[in-house]
Structure formats: structure tokens, C-alpha cells
C-alpha positions in Angstrom: 10.5 -36.3 6.4 13.3 -38.1 9.0 12.1 -40.8 11.1 15.2 -42.1 12.8 18.7 -42.2 13.3 19.8 -45.7 12.1 23.6 -45.5 12.6 26.3 -43.1 13.3 30.1 -43.3 12.0 33.0 -42.9 14.4 36.7 -42.7 13.4 38.7 -44.2 15.7 42.5 -45.2 16.2 41.6 -48.6 17.2 38.7 -50.8 16.0 39.4 -53.4 18.4 39.9 -51.2 21.4 36.5 -49.3 20.7 34.8 -53.0 20.1 36.0 -53.7 23.4 34.9 -50.8 24.8 31.5 -50.2 23.9 31.1 -53.7 24.5 32.1 -53.7 28.1 31.2 -50.3 29.0 27.8 -50.2 27.6 27.0 -53.8 26.7 26.8 -53.5 22.8 27.1 -56.2 20.5 30.1 -56.5 17.9 29.3 -56.9 14.4 31.8 -57.9 11.9 31.4 -58.6 8.4 33.7 -59.0 5.2 33.8 -55.5 3.2 31.8 -53.6 6.1 33.0 -51.7 8.6 33.3 -53.1 12.2 30.3 -51.9 13.9 29.0 -52.0 17.6 25.2 -52.6 17.9 22.3 -51.9 20.0 18.3 -51.8 19.9 17.4 -50.9 16.1 20.6 -48.9 15.7 24.4 -49.2 15.2 27.6 -46.9 15.6 30.1 -47.9 12.4 33.7 -47.5 13.5 36.0 -46.6 11.0 39.6 -46.9 11.7 41.7 -43.4 11.0 44.0 -45.0 8.8 41.2 -47.6 6.8 38.2 -45.5 6.5 35.5 -46.2 3.8 33.9 -44.2 0.9 32.0 -42.1 1.1 33.0 -40.2 4.5 33.2 -37.0 6.4 35.1 -34.2 5.0 37.6 -34.1 7.9 37.1 -37.6 9.8 39.1 -37.5 12.7 39.1 -39.7 16.1 37.8 -37.5 19.0 35.4 -35.1 17.5 32.1 -37.1 18.2 29.4 -35.3 21.2 26.4 -37.6 21.0 23.7 -39.1 23.5 22.6 -42.6 24.2 19.3 -43.4 25.9 19.1 -46.3 28.7 16.1 -47.9 30.7 18.8 -49.2 33.4 19.7 -47.0 36.6 22.6 -44.8 35.8 24.3 -45.7 38.7 24.5 -49.3 37.0 25.6 -47.5 33.7 28.3 -45.7 35.9 29.6 -48.8 37.6 30.0 -50.6 34.3 31.4 -47.6 32.3 34.2 -47.5 35.3 34.5 -51.2 35.3 35.4 -50.6 31.3 38.1 -48.2 32.3 36.4 -44.6 32.0 35.5 -42.3 34.1 32.4 -40.0 35.0 33.1 -36.4 33.7 29.8 -35.2 34.9 26.4 -36.3 36.2 24.3 -37.4 37.0 22.6 -34.0 35.8 19.1 -32.9 34.6 19.1 -32.0 31.0 16.2 -31.8 28.0 16.5 -34.6 25.3 14.3 -35.0 22.2 11.5 -36.6 24.2 11.6 -33.7 27.2 13.4 -33.8 30.3 16.2 -36.6 31.4 19.3 -37.6 33.6 22.2 -37.9 32.1 25.7 -38.9 32.5 29.1 -37.7 30.5 32.4 -39.9 30.1 34.8 -40.2 27.5 35.4 -43.5 25.2 39.2 -44.5 24.4 39.2 -41.7 21.5 38.1 -38.8 23.3 34.7 -38.8 22.1 32.1 -37.3 24.4 29.6 -39.7 25.0 26.1 -38.7 27.0 24.2 -41.4 28.4 20.7 -40.4 29.4 17.7 -42.0 31.2 14.2 -40.4 31.2 11.5 -40.4 33.8 9.5 -44.1 34.1 
């Protein structure tokens, strides 16, 4: 019955630091609107950012910074993604490595955002 993921929520220590990181590391767009969580958008999806001391309701039972592990898909060369991630101050923890995603074989890089969330960026073969 589910068709796709619209957004995910990350609980972060600093919304501003996370906005800047995702803009610089992965080219996401900052979205700020009164009365709504700050977010970074990409394609037809977004990541809402809830500051740990200013969360929105409803929320996860035990929201905490650094507890997420998620995968994003790119169509850019992973070498380009790696350079952008490192320029934003993060280190590549693993990769490129072969993985299997929702659509089959892919190649992935792993790094951590400022809160310690594990972020995987993957590319499917052309």
C-alpha cells in the first residue's frame, strides 16, 4: 500500500549546523517556514530536522541525536560525492563498497553527519 517515502525526521543537537552540513555535503535545499520544522529537501523528498530540546508533536517514542541510519541515492559519480562530503568536514567511513538496495546492486559510501547519524549514499549502475 505504501508508494514511497515522503520525508524522514532527524533529531539533532543544532538545526543550523545540520542545515549547513546537508547543504554543503549533499547539495540539499534549506526549507524554513514559520510553525513548521526546518528541513533540507532534495528531489521529491525532505528531511525534517527537530532540535532535541524543541521537538514537534507527535514524535518518536525516544528521539535522540545520532540514532538514524539511512541511505540516499545519487546519480552523480561517488568520487564527486566523496569530495563534497569531505569538504563539508566529514570523513568517509567505508566505501565505495558493493551493496544491494531496493532496486538491486549498487555502490555505496558511508559517513556520519554532525550528530553521528550513519548516512549511506549509493549509486545504481547506469
